C-alpha positions as CSV (number, residue, x, y, z in Angstrom):
1,M,0.1,16.0,8.8
2,G,-1.3,19.1,10.4
3,E,1.6,21.2,9.2
4,A,1.0,20.6,5.6
5,Q,-0.1,24.1,4.7
6,E,2.3,26.1,7.0
7,L,4.9,28.4,5.6
8,S,7.9,26.2,4.7
9,L,11.0,26.4,6.8
10,L,13.0,27.6,3.7
11,E,10.5,30.3,3.1
12,T,10.7,31.3,6.8
13,F,14.5,31.6,6.5
14,L,14.2,33.7,3.4
15,S,11.7,36.0,5.0
16,E,14.1,36.9,7.8
17,K,15.6,40.4,7.5
18,K,18.9,39.2,9.0
19,I,20.6,35.9,10.0
20,S,19.1,35.2,13.4
21,L,19.2,32.1,15.5
22,R,15.7,31.3,14.4
23,A,16.6,31.7,10.8
24,A,19.7,29.4,11.2
25,L,17.5,26.8,12.9
26,A,15.0,27.0,10.1
27,I,17.7,26.4,7.4
28,I,19.1,23.4,9.4
29,I,15.7,21.7,9.7
30,S,14.8,22.5,6.1
31,S,18.1,21.0,4.9
32,I,17.5,17.8,6.9
33,A,13.9,17.5,5.4
34,V,15.1,18.2,1.8
35,F,17.9,15.7,2.2
36,M,15.4,13.1,3.5
37,A,13.2,13.7,0.4
38,L,16.2,13.4,-2.0
39,Y,17.3,10.2,-0.3
40,H,14.0,8.6,-0.8
41,L,13.8,9.7,-4.4
42,F,17.2,8.3,-5.0
43,T,16.4,4.9,-3.4
44,A,13.1,4.8,-5.3
45,Y,15.0,4.8,-8.6
46,Y,18.3,3.1,-7.8
47,G,17.0,0.6,-5.2
48,E,16.9,0.6,-1.4
49,P,19.8,-0.7,0.8
50,T,19.0,-3.6,3.1
51,A,15.6,-3.5,4.7
52,L,16.8,-2.7,8.2
53,A,19.2,0.0,6.9
54,H,16.5,1.7,4.9
55,R,13.7,1.6,7.5
56,S,16.1,2.7,10.3
57,M,17.3,5.5,8.2
58,F,13.8,6.7,7.6
59,L,13.0,6.5,11.3
60,T,16.1,8.4,12.2
61,F,15.2,11.2,9.8
62,V,11.7,11.4,11.3
63,L,13.0,11.3,14.9
64,V,15.4,14.2,14.3
65,L,12.7,16.3,12.6
66,V,10.2,15.6,15.4
67,F,12.6,16.6,18.1
68,F,13.3,19.8,16.2
69,L,9.8,20.7,15.1
70,F,7.9,19.5,18.3
71,P,10.1,20.9,21.0
72,L,9.7,20.4,24.8
73,G,8.4,23.4,26.7
74,R,7.5,25.4,23.6
75,S,4.4,25.3,21.4
76,S,6.5,25.7,18.3
77,W,10.1,25.6,17.1
78,K,9.7,29.3,16.2
79,E,9.5,30.4,19.9
80,N,12.6,31.5,21.8
81,L,14.8,28.7,23.0
82,N,14.7,27.5,26.6
83,W,16.6,25.0,28.7
84,F,14.5,22.1,27.4
85,F,16.3,22.6,24.1
86,V,19.3,20.9,25.6
87,L,17.1,17.8,26.1
88,D,15.9,18.0,22.5
89,L,19.5,18.1,21.3
90,L,20.3,15.1,23.5
91,F,17.4,13.2,21.9
92,I,18.6,14.2,18.5
93,F,22.1,13.0,19.3
94,L,20.8,9.7,20.7
95,S,18.6,9.2,17.5
96,I,21.7,9.6,15.3
97,A,23.8,7.4,17.7
98,V,21.2,4.5,17.5
99,E,21.3,4.7,13.7
100,A,25.2,4.7,13.7
101,Y,25.1,1.6,16.0
102,I,22.8,-0.2,13.5
103,L,24.8,0.7,10.4
104,Y,28.2,0.1,12.0
105,D,27.9,-3.7,11.6
106,I,24.4,-4.3,10.4
107,D,24.9,-7.9,9.3
108,E,26.3,-8.9,12.7
109,L,23.5,-7.1,14.5
110,Q,20.9,-9.1,12.6
111,L,22.7,-12.3,13.3
112,R,22.5,-11.5,17.0
113,W,18.7,-11.3,17.0
114,G,17.7,-14.0,19.5
115,A,21.0,-13.7,21.4
116,P,21.5,-9.9,22.1
117,T,24.5,-8.4,23.8
118,P,24.1,-6.0,26.7
119,M,24.9,-3.1,24.3
120,D,22.2,-4.3,22.0
121,T,19.7,-4.2,24.8
122,A,20.8,-0.7,25.9
123,V,20.6,0.7,22.4
124,G,17.3,-1.0,21.8
125,T,15.9,0.4,25.1
126,I,17.0,3.9,24.0
127,A,15.3,3.5,20.6
128,I,12.0,2.4,22.2
129,F,12.1,5.4,24.5
130,L,12.8,7.8,21.7
131,V,10.0,6.4,19.6
132,V,7.5,6.6,22.4
133,E,8.5,10.1,23.3
134,A,8.3,11.3,19.7
135,T,4.9,9.6,19.3
136,R,3.7,11.5,22.4
137,R,4.7,14.8,20.8
138,T,3.2,14.1,17.4
139,V,0.3,11.7,17.7
140,G,-0.7,12.5,21.3
141,W,-1.3,10.9,24.7
142,A,-3.8,8.4,23.4
143,M,-1.3,6.5,21.3
144,L,1.3,6.7,24.2
145,I,-1.2,5.2,26.7
146,I,-2.2,2.4,24.3
147,T,1.5,1.6,23.5
148,S,2.4,1.7,27.2
149,F,-0.3,-0.8,28.0
150,F,1.0,-3.3,25.5
151,I,4.6,-2.9,26.8
152,V,3.6,-3.3,30.4
153,H,1.3,-6.2,29.7
154,T,4.0,-8.0,27.8
155,V,6.7,-7.5,30.4
156,F,4.4,-8.0,33.5
157,G,1.7,-10.2,32.1
158,N,1.6,-12.4,35.2
159,Y,0.1,-9.5,37.2
160,F,-3.0,-9.1,34.9
161,P,-6.3,-10.8,35.7
162,G,-8.4,-13.3,33.7
163,V,-7.8,-13.7,30.0
164,L,-5.2,-10.9,30.1
165,N,-3.0,-13.1,32.3
166,S,0.2,-14.3,30.5
167,P,3.7,-15.3,31.4
168,P,6.1,-12.4,32.0
169,T,8.7,-11.5,29.4
170,P,12.2,-10.6,30.5
171,W,13.2,-7.1,29.4
172,I,16.2,-8.4,27.4
173,Q,13.9,-10.7,25.4
174,F,11.3,-8.0,24.9
175,V,13.8,-5.4,23.6
176,D,15.4,-8.1,21.3
177,V,12.1,-8.6,19.6
178,I,11.0,-5.0,19.4
179,F,14.4,-3.8,18.2
180,S,14.1,-6.0,15.1
181,D,12.0,-6.4,11.9
182,I,9.3,-8.0,14.0
183,G,8.8,-4.9,16.1
184,L,10.0,-1.3,15.3
185,Y,11.2,-2.1,11.8
186,S,8.2,-4.3,10.8
187,L,5.6,-3.9,8.1
188,P,4.1,-0.5,9.1
189,L,7.5,1.2,8.9
190,M,8.4,-0.6,5.7
191,V,5.2,0.7,4.0
192,M,5.9,4.2,5.3
193,S,9.6,4.3,4.3
194,S,9.1,2.7,0.9
195,F,5.7,3.9,-0.4
196,V,3.9,6.5,1.6
197,I,6.8,9.0,1.9
198,L,7.0,9.1,-2.0
199,F,3.3,9.8,-2.3
200,L,3.6,12.6,0.3
201,I,6.4,14.1,-1.7
202,F,4.2,13.9,-4.8
203,S,1.3,15.6,-2.9
204,S,3.6,18.3,-1.6
205,L,5.0,19.0,-5.1
206,L,1.4,19.1,-6.5
207,I,0.4,21.6,-3.9
208,G,3.6,23.6,-4.5
209,T,2.6,24.1,-8.1
210,G,-0.6,25.8,-7.0
211,A,-2.8,22.7,-7.6
212,G,-4.7,23.4,-4.4
213,T,-6.1,26.7,-5.8
214,F,-6.7,25.0,-9.2
215,F,-8.7,22.3,-7.6
216,V,-10.8,24.8,-5.6
217,N,-11.5,26.9,-8.7
218,L,-12.3,23.9,-10.8
219,A,-14.8,22.8,-8.2
220,Y,-16.3,26.2,-8.2
221,S,-16.6,26.4,-11.9
222,V,-18.3,22.9,-12.1
223,A,-20.7,23.1,-9.1
224,G,-21.1,26.8,-8.3
225,R,-24.3,27.4,-10.3
226,L,-26.1,24.4,-8.8
227,T,-28.5,24.6,-5.9
228,G,-26.3,24.9,-2.8
229,G,-23.4,25.5,-5.2
230,P,-20.9,26.9,-2.8
231,A,-21.3,24.0,-0.4
232,K,-21.2,21.5,-3.2
233,T,-18.0,23.2,-4.3
234,A,-16.6,22.8,-0.8
235,V,-17.4,19.1,-0.9
236,L,-15.6,18.6,-4.2
237,A,-12.6,20.7,-3.3
238,S,-12.2,19.1,0.1
239,A,-12.4,15.6,-1.4
240,L,-9.7,16.5,-3.9
241,M,-7.4,18.0,-1.3
242,G,-8.2,15.5,1.5
243,T,-7.1,12.5,-0.5
244,L,-3.7,14.3,-1.0
245,S,-3.2,15.5,2.5
246,G,-4.5,12.4,4.3
247,S,-5.6,14.6,7.2
248,G,-9.1,15.9,7.8
249,V,-8.0,18.7,10.1
250,A,-5.3,19.9,7.7
251,D,-7.8,19.8,4.9
252,V,-10.3,21.9,6.9
253,V,-7.6,24.5,7.5
254,A,-6.4,24.5,3.9
255,T,-9.7,24.6,2.0
256,G,-12.0,25.8,4.7
257,S,-10.5,29.3,4.7
258,F,-11.9,29.7,1.2
259,T,-15.1,27.6,1.3
260,I,-16.6,28.4,4.7
261,P,-16.7,32.3,4.2
262,L,-18.2,31.7,0.7
263,M,-20.9,29.4,2.1
264,K,-21.7,32.0,4.8
265,S,-21.9,34.8,2.2
266,V,-24.7,33.1,0.3
267,G,-26.8,32.3,3.4
268,Y,-25.5,29.2,5.0
269,R,-25.6,29.4,8.8
270,P,-22.0,29.3,10.3
271,V,-22.6,26.0,12.0
272,I,-23.8,24.4,8.8
273,A,-20.9,25.8,6.8
274,G,-18.4,24.5,9.3
275,A,-20.1,21.1,9.5
276,I,-20.2,20.7,5.7
277,E,-16.5,21.5,5.5
278,A,-15.6,19.1,8.3
279,V,-17.5,16.2,6.8
280,A,-16.2,16.8,3.3
281,S,-12.6,17.1,4.5
282,T,-12.9,13.9,6.6
283,G,-14.2,12.1,3.6
284,G,-11.1,12.9,1.6
285,I,-9.2,10.5,3.8
286,I,-11.2,7.5,2.6
287,T,-11.1,8.6,-1.0
288,P,-8.8,6.8,-3.5
289,P,-6.2,7.0,-4.8
290,I,-4.0,7.9,-1.8
291,M,-6.3,7.7,1.3
292,G,-3.5,8.9,3.6
293,A,-1.2,5.9,4.2
294,A,-3.9,3.4,4.8
295,A,-4.2,2.1,1.2
296,F,-0.6,1.1,1.2
297,L,-0.7,-0.5,4.6
298,I,-3.9,-2.5,3.8
299,A,-2.3,-3.7,0.6
300,Q,0.8,-4.9,2.5
301,F,-1.1,-6.6,5.2
302,L,-3.3,-8.4,2.7
303,A,-0.5,-9.0,0.2
304,V,-2.5,-7.5,-2.6
305,P,-1.7,-4.8,-5.2
306,Y,-2.1,-1.3,-3.9
307,L,-4.4,-0.5,-6.9
308,K,-6.7,-3.3,-5.9
309,V,-7.3,-1.7,-2.5
310,C,-8.2,1.6,-4.3
311,V,-10.7,-0.2,-6.5
312,H,-12.3,-1.8,-3.4
313,A,-12.7,1.7,-1.9
314,I,-14.3,3.4,-4.9
315,I,-18.0,2.7,-4.2
316,P,-18.0,3.5,-0.5
317,A,-16.2,6.8,-1.2
318,F,-18.8,7.6,-3.9
319,L,-21.7,6.8,-1.6
320,Y,-20.1,8.9,1.2
321,F,-19.8,12.0,-1.0
322,S,-23.1,11.4,-2.7
323,S,-24.7,11.5,0.7
324,V,-23.0,14.7,1.6
325,M,-24.0,16.3,-1.7
326,M,-27.6,15.3,-1.0
327,M,-27.5,16.7,2.5
328,V,-26.2,20.0,1.0
329,H,-28.8,20.0,-1.7
330,F,-31.8,19.5,0.7
331,E,-30.4,22.0,3.2
332,A,-30.2,24.6,0.4
333,K,-33.7,23.8,-0.8
334,R,-35.1,24.0,2.8
335,E,-33.4,27.3,3.5
336,G,-34.2,28.8,0.0
337,L,-30.5,29.6,-0.7
338,R,-29.5,30.9,-4.1
339,P,-26.8,29.5,-6.4
340,L,-24.0,31.7,-7.5
341,T,-24.2,33.6,-10.8
342,K,-21.9,33.1,-13.7
343,A,-20.2,36.4,-13.0
344,E,-19.3,35.3,-9.5
345,L,-17.6,32.1,-10.7
346,P,-14.3,31.3,-12.4
347,S,-14.5,30.2,-16.0
348,F,-14.2,26.4,-16.4
349,Q,-12.3,26.7,-19.6
350,K,-9.8,29.3,-18.3
351,T,-9.4,27.3,-15.0
352,L,-8.7,24.1,-16.9
353,F,-6.4,25.9,-19.3
354,R,-4.3,27.3,-16.5
355,G,-4.0,24.2,-14.4
356,G,-5.3,21.2,-16.3
357,H,-1.9,20.0,-17.2
358,L,-1.2,19.2,-13.5
359,L,-4.0,16.6,-13.7
360,L,-1.9,14.7,-16.2
361,S,0.5,13.7,-13.4
362,I,-2.3,12.2,-11.4
363,V,-3.6,10.4,-14.4
364,A,-0.1,9.1,-15.2
365,L,0.3,7.9,-11.6
366,I,-2.9,5.7,-11.9
367,V,-1.8,4.5,-15.4
368,F,1.6,3.5,-14.1
369,L,0.0,1.5,-11.3
370,A,-2.5,-0.1,-13.7
371,M,0.5,-1.1,-16.0
372,G,2.0,-3.1,-13.1
373,Y,4.7,-0.6,-12.0
374,T,5.5,-0.9,-8.3
375,A,4.1,1.8,-6.1
376,M,7.7,3.2,-5.7
377,M,8.4,3.4,-9.4
378,A,4.9,4.8,-10.2
379,A,5.4,7.5,-7.6
380,F,8.9,8.3,-8.8
381,W,7.9,8.7,-12.5
382,A,4.8,10.7,-11.5
383,I,6.9,13.1,-9.4
384,L,9.3,13.5,-12.3
385,L,6.5,14.1,-14.8
386,L,4.9,16.6,-12.4
387,F,8.1,18.5,-12.2
388,L,8.4,18.7,-16.0
389,L,4.7,19.6,-16.4
390,S,5.0,22.4,-13.9
391,F,7.1,24.4,-16.5
392,I,4.3,24.5,-19.0
393,R,2.9,27.7,-17.3
394,G,4.7,30.3,-15.3
395,E,2.3,30.3,-12.4
396,T,2.8,26.6,-11.8
397,R,6.5,26.4,-12.4
398,L,8.6,24.7,-9.7
399,S,11.5,27.0,-9.6
400,P,14.3,26.4,-7.1
401,V,12.6,28.0,-4.0
402,P,9.1,26.5,-4.5
403,L,10.7,23.1,-5.4
404,L,12.9,23.0,-2.3
405,A,10.0,24.2,-0.1
406,A,7.8,21.4,-1.5
407,L,10.5,18.8,-1.0
408,E,10.8,20.0,2.6
409,R,7.0,19.8,3.2
410,G,6.8,16.2,2.1
411,P,8.9,14.8,5.0
412,R,7.2,17.2,7.4
413,N,3.9,15.8,6.4
414,A,5.2,12.3,7.1
415,L,6.1,12.9,10.8
416,T,2.8,12.1,12.5
417,V,2.0,9.0,10.4
418,G,5.6,8.0,10.5
419,M,5.7,8.0,14.3
420,A,2.3,6.2,14.4
421,C,3.8,3.5,12.2
422,A,6.9,3.1,14.4
423,C,4.8,3.0,17.5
424,A,2.5,0.4,15.9
425,G,5.6,-1.7,15.4
426,I,6.0,-1.8,19.2
427,I,2.4,-2.9,19.5
428,I,2.8,-5.6,16.8
429,G,5.9,-6.9,18.5
430,S,4.3,-6.9,21.9
431,V,1.2,-8.8,20.6
432,Y,3.6,-11.3,18.9
433,I,5.4,-12.0,22.2
434,S,2.3,-12.1,24.5
435,G,-0.2,-13.6,22.2
436,L,-2.7,-11.0,23.4
437,G,-4.1,-10.6,19.9
438,M,-5.6,-14.1,19.8
439,R,-7.1,-13.7,23.3
440,F,-8.5,-10.3,22.5
441,A,-10.2,-11.9,19.4
442,Q,-11.7,-14.6,21.6
443,I,-12.9,-11.9,24.1
444,I,-14.8,-10.0,21.3
445,V,-16.4,-13.2,19.9
446,A,-17.4,-14.4,23.4
447,A,-18.8,-10.9,24.4
448,A,-20.8,-10.8,21.2
449,G,-22.2,-14.2,21.8
450,G,-21.0,-15.3,18.4
451,K,-23.2,-12.7,16.7
452,L,-21.4,-10.8,13.9
453,W,-23.5,-7.6,14.1
454,V,-22.8,-7.3,17.9
455,S,-19.0,-7.7,17.2
456,L,-19.2,-5.0,14.5
457,V,-20.9,-2.6,16.9
458,F,-18.1,-3.2,19.5
459,V,-15.4,-2.6,16.9
460,M,-17.2,0.5,15.6
461,F,-17.2,2.1,19.1
462,A,-13.6,1.1,19.7
463,S,-12.5,2.6,16.3
464,I,-14.5,5.8,16.8
465,L,-13.2,6.2,20.4
466,L,-9.6,5.9,19.2
467,G,-10.3,8.1,16.2
468,M,-11.3,10.9,18.4
469,G,-7.7,11.4,19.6
470,M,-5.5,9.7,17.0
471,P,-5.0,10.0,13.2
472,P,-7.0,7.4,11.2
473,T,-3.9,5.5,10.1
474,A,-2.8,5.2,13.7
475,V,-6.2,3.8,14.7
476,Y,-6.0,1.3,11.9
477,L,-2.6,0.2,12.9
478,T,-3.7,-0.2,16.5
479,L,-6.7,-2.3,15.6
480,V,-5.3,-4.4,12.8
481,T,-3.5,-6.9,15.1
482,I,-6.1,-7.2,17.8
483,V,-9.6,-6.6,16.2
484,V,-9.3,-7.6,12.5
485,P,-8.5,-11.2,13.3
486,A,-11.6,-11.4,15.4
487,L,-13.8,-10.2,12.5
488,M,-12.1,-12.6,10.1
489,D,-12.7,-15.5,12.5
490,M,-16.4,-14.7,12.3
491,G,-16.4,-15.0,8.5
492,V,-15.8,-11.4,7.4
493,R,-13.8,-10.9,4.3
494,P,-10.2,-9.7,5.0
495,I,-10.5,-6.5,2.9
496,S,-13.9,-5.7,4.5
497,A,-12.5,-6.1,8.0
498,H,-9.5,-3.9,7.3
499,L,-11.6,-1.1,5.7
500,F,-14.3,-1.3,8.4
501,C,-11.7,-0.4,11.1
502,F,-10.1,2.3,9.0
503,Y,-13.4,4.0,8.0
504,F,-14.6,4.2,11.6
505,G,-11.2,5.4,12.7
506,A,-11.5,8.2,10.2
507,I,-15.0,9.5,11.1
508,G,-13.9,9.9,14.7
509,A,-12.8,13.3,13.5
510,I,-16.5,14.4,13.1
511,T,-17.9,12.4,16.1
512,P,-18.6,14.3,19.3
513,P,-17.4,15.0,21.9
514,V,-13.8,15.1,20.5
515,C,-14.4,16.0,16.8
516,L,-11.2,17.7,15.8
517,A,-12.2,18.4,12.2
518,A,-15.4,20.0,13.3
519,F,-13.5,22.1,16.0
520,A,-11.1,23.3,13.3
521,A,-14.0,24.2,11.0
522,A,-15.8,26.0,13.9
523,A,-12.7,28.1,14.5
524,I,-13.0,29.4,10.9
525,S,-16.8,29.7,10.8
526,G,-17.2,31.3,14.2
527,A,-19.8,28.8,15.3
528,R,-19.8,26.9,18.6
529,P,-17.5,23.9,18.3
530,M,-19.7,21.3,19.9
531,E,-22.8,22.4,17.9
532,T,-20.7,22.2,14.7
533,G,-19.7,18.6,15.8
534,F,-23.3,17.5,16.2
535,E,-24.3,19.0,12.9
536,A,-21.3,17.3,11.2
537,C,-22.4,14.1,12.7
538,K,-25.8,14.5,11.2
539,I,-24.5,15.5,7.7
540,G,-22.1,12.6,7.7
541,I,-24.5,10.1,9.1
542,A,-24.1,7.9,6.1
543,A,-20.5,7.3,7.1
544,Y,-21.8,5.3,10.1
545,I,-23.9,3.0,7.9
546,I,-21.7,2.4,4.8
547,P,-19.1,0.2,6.6
548,F,-22.0,-2.1,7.7
549,M,-23.3,-2.2,4.2
550,F,-20.0,-3.4,2.7
551,I,-19.5,-6.0,5.5
552,Y,-22.8,-7.6,4.4
553,N,-22.6,-6.7,0.7
554,S,-19.2,-7.6,-0.8
555,G,-20.4,-6.2,-4.1
556,M,-20.0,-2.7,-2.6
557,L,-16.2,-3.4,-2.6
558,M,-16.3,-4.4,-6.3
559,I,-16.4,-8.1,-5.4
560,G,-18.7,-10.3,-7.4
561,S,-20.4,-10.2,-10.8
562,P,-21.0,-6.9,-12.6
563,L,-24.7,-7.3,-12.0
564,E,-24.2,-7.9,-8.2
565,I,-22.0,-4.8,-8.0
566,L,-24.4,-2.7,-9.9
567,W,-27.3,-3.8,-7.7
568,V,-25.5,-3.1,-4.5
569,A,-24.3,0.3,-5.7
570,L,-27.8,1.3,-6.9
571,T,-29.5,0.2,-3.7
572,G,-26.8,1.9,-1.6
573,L,-27.3,5.1,-3.5
574,F,-31.1,5.1,-3.0
575,G,-30.5,4.1,0.7
576,I,-28.5,7.2,1.4
577,F,-31.0,9.2,-0.6
578,S,-33.8,8.2,1.7
579,L,-31.5,8.8,4.7
580,A,-30.6,12.3,3.5
581,T,-34.2,13.3,3.1
582,C,-35.0,12.0,6.6
583,V,-32.2,13.9,8.2
584,K,-32.8,17.2,6.4
585,G,-36.6,16.9,6.4
586,W,-37.0,17.9,2.8
587,L,-37.7,16.3,-0.5
588,F,-39.9,18.5,-2.8
589,R,-41.4,20.2,0.3
590,K,-41.1,19.8,4.0
591,I,-41.4,16.1,5.1
592,S,-44.0,15.2,7.7
593,I,-43.2,12.8,10.6
594,P,-45.2,9.9,9.0
595,E,-43.3,10.4,5.7
596,R,-40.1,10.3,7.6
597,G,-41.2,7.0,9.0
598,I,-41.7,5.6,5.5
599,L,-38.3,6.8,4.4
600,I,-36.5,5.4,7.4
601,L,-38.0,2.0,6.6
602,A,-36.8,2.4,3.1
603,T,-33.3,3.2,4.4
604,F,-33.2,0.0,6.5
605,A,-34.5,-2.0,3.5
606,F,-31.4,-1.0,1.5
607,I,-28.8,-1.7,4.2
608,R,-28.7,-5.4,3.4
609,P,-30.7,-5.6,0.1
610,T,-32.1,-8.9,-1.0
611,T,-34.3,-8.8,-4.1
612,M,-37.4,-8.5,-2.0
613,S,-36.1,-5.9,0.4
614,G,-34.8,-3.9,-2.5
615,I,-38.2,-3.9,-4.2
616,I,-39.8,-2.9,-0.9
617,G,-37.3,0.0,-0.5
618,F,-37.9,1.3,-4.0
619,G,-41.6,1.0,-3.4
620,L,-41.4,3.0,-0.2
621,I,-39.4,5.8,-1.9
622,G,-42.0,5.8,-4.7
623,L,-44.8,6.1,-2.2
624,S,-43.0,9.1,-0.5
625,I,-42.7,10.8,-3.8
626,V,-46.4,10.3,-4.7
627,I,-47.4,11.7,-1.2
628,Q,-45.1,14.7,-1.7
629,K,-46.5,15.5,-5.1
630,L,-50.2,14.9,-4.4
631,F,-50.6,16.1,-0.8
632,P,-49.5,19.3,0.9
633,Y,-47.6,19.3,4.2
634,S,-49.9,19.0,7.2
635,E,-48.5,20.7,10.2
636,S,-51.3,19.6,12.5
637,I,-50.5,16.0,12.1
638,D,-46.8,16.7,13.1
639,Q,-48.0,18.7,16.1
640,R,-50.2,15.9,17.4
641,I,-47.4,13.4,17.1
642,M,-44.8,15.8,18.6
643,S,-47.1,16.5,21.6
644,I,-47.0,12.8,22.5
645,F,-43.2,12.8,22.6
646,S,-42.8,16.3,23.9
647,P,-41.3,15.5,27.4
648,L,-38.7,13.2,25.9
649,R,-37.8,15.6,23.2
650,K,-37.4,18.5,25.7
651,A,-35.1,16.4,27.9
652,F,-33.0,15.3,24.9
653,T,-32.8,18.9,23.5
654,K,-31.8,20.2,26.8
655,S,-28.9,17.7,27.2
656,I,-27.7,18.4,23.6
657,G,-27.9,22.1,24.2
658,K,-25.6,21.9,27.2
659,L,-23.0,20.0,25.2
660,S,-23.4,22.4,22.2
661,A,-22.8,25.4,24.4
662,Q,-19.3,24.1,25.4
């Protein structure tokens, strides 16, 4: 999804002064992407062909585009061709040949599942290789290594020790399962080919109308005059854009180029400006209604309506962004930063007049889903309505070139997640054959001694670790077959277990040492990357607590009576309020160390709030407010306390400084 905001291939072709090899290549790739988008719009309205045909067609489109856009031996398709291009063309030919083999006699091929011919095995082996290689180019080495482990374990399980030991699987049998709707063409690819691609096309069309600029200006007009207004604007704009793009890094690049310089211009330090943008952009991934591809995948795994998953995710997303807003507010108060004046901001009325009609398509999408339309039909009609609405004003009109460019970007944005879904199919098929998922669940339960909180900590670290090098959706797909069952065996609700893995996979993008969203923001702000990562980790600290809160409080996922849901939401809001004041060290004035201790206790009281712990939490916050109002800050008390811990603090600061300097 990282290419979401690049110049489209069609626009690249049109910008060429003459017909060059590069321009010809651009128009070929653009044509393939546009045809892919039109194919999925056609099947959304008229109905899909057989499941295997539709999913394999989607995978073939993705493979061809990947081998064009992520070439061997070159950092971009735009660079001059080299001899590796011959290999890329070979891979493209093989991708098309595999699809031709599937479609040639698709019914007979499906009847042979369980008794494959030598040609079935050969074609299946080629398909597996192509998917693994394309995944390496798009998702990265982390996904390749994980997938390779499952393949090797399934085929050579007898060589693994202990609980990992299992009977070996002949290659013919392995390929037979993987090259079927149990493996490559299983649930993840079905969700991607039927639902997600349509929403990505919708998002691309929305951005093509200029909605990105509209969202940013709307956020400025709403929050610009508040304390810390530019940063709060960045949070709002990034949330709106992030839920559309599904990529924290892409969102940082898209909105950060506007928001980070503005934050710096009103006094925010570069490291703070970059960290705020990174955290806000990452939060967009967990924000309904789109949430990248995860909402659709979770809905299919749980066999529940997509809209229900979005409802479950509302309160956690609200708490996440409320926490970021509080961090921004207290940072601005602490630094004495001024809000923007009315003259420096776009007019709310004019902004809404110019682009407000585009919001109707998003409202219509939600209404269609609420009325019971399938996700495919809701997306199709929302796309059609958006196209018609774009003609209301000249600056939003989707004339032929912007329309084709937007149709091209949709499939391009699907490449990374599409390959992650295909590779996840290999993992799912491997686990199905070897039974490793059940044994892995037993390992987690045994290692945790049957204690749920210990298991959750294990899963948290595994999700964050994977999230440092993989997209959130890929992390979720990797863990769903091996970790989620373990949590469910320990009594965790299915929706809570699924969202827990997804959330921690998402915040890997702001977790040092490999915090890609923070690194992207640092490149724009000019701050040191690792320092930006640590600051982002502090600003987004609520993200590390919220998943534990909804594991133990189902009301946070809109499960339970209205009173229970209200209580959990209220206590959660005050919990992140006390946490934000602790992290930033400011409420009405600077907070002393004893006051921080009181507020930390209040935060813990709200993590799993009973009636008594909730009352204690509210009481502690009230006590802090009284102290802040009645007593001035005492630096001498803090100095005495700090002198006790001075050696430990110096050692910790020194180690963090070394990392931040990288």
